N, C-alpha and C positions, 0 to 999 in steps of 0.2 A: 504494500500500500504506500509506503514512504517513497519508493521509487516512482510510482505512478503520480503521486502528488507533486513530487519534484519535477517530473517531466512536464506535467500540465502547467505548473507555474512558470517553468523555463520557456514554454512555448505559447504562453498567453499573449495575446495582442491587445494592447491598450490603445484606444482611439478616443477622440473627442467628437461628440455629436454637435451638429450645428454648423453654421457658416460664419464663424468669427472673422472679421476683417478689421482693417486699420481704423475705420470710422467707429466701429463698435468698441474697440479698445479705447479710443480717444474718449468716447462717452463714458465708459466704465471708469476711466481715470480722471474724468472731469472733477475738479475740486480737490484732487489729491496732489498737494504740492510737495510730496516727499521726494527725496533724492532718488529713491528706488523707482517711483512711478515715472519720473522724468527720464531716467536712464533707460528704462524699459521702452518707453515710447520712442525715444531717440534711436534706440537700436532697431526697433521695428520699422521705423521710417527709413533708416539706412538700408535695411534688408529689403524694403519694398513691399513686404507682406508679413502676415503672421504665420504662414505655413511652415517655415523653417522652425520657428519656435515651438509650434505644436508637435512637430515630428520629434524634435529634441526632447521636449518634455515627456511625451509618451514613452520614448525609449528610456529616459532616465528614471521615470516614475515606476517603470516595470520592476526595478530593483527593490522597491518599497512595498510591493503587493503583499508579501508575506507578513510584514510588520504593520502595514496599513498606510494608506495615503491620506494625509490630513492637511490642514491649512499650513502648518509649519513646514512640512516637507515640500509642499508646492511652492511656498514663498522662497525657500532655500534654492530649489531647482530653478526658479525664474531668475533669482539673483545670480546664480552660476551661469545661466544662459547669457545674461546681459554682460557679465564680466569676461566671457569667453571670446 
């Protein structure tokens, strides 16, 4: 059973539902003057879309599925994405 569970977790695909775009991100970050929000939006504008961020986040968050994906983990992964 342990091997099966390990296999399933290893081969699980994480994806985001919806059609997030730069305009939506701008709206979500509206009123957030934090350094993190500004850095994220600047990075996304430089990238030209949010698609790369979503792919990177899905790939990185896969490592946390066994422990749980929560707000703190997601914030940390977004911060790492911006800094990369």
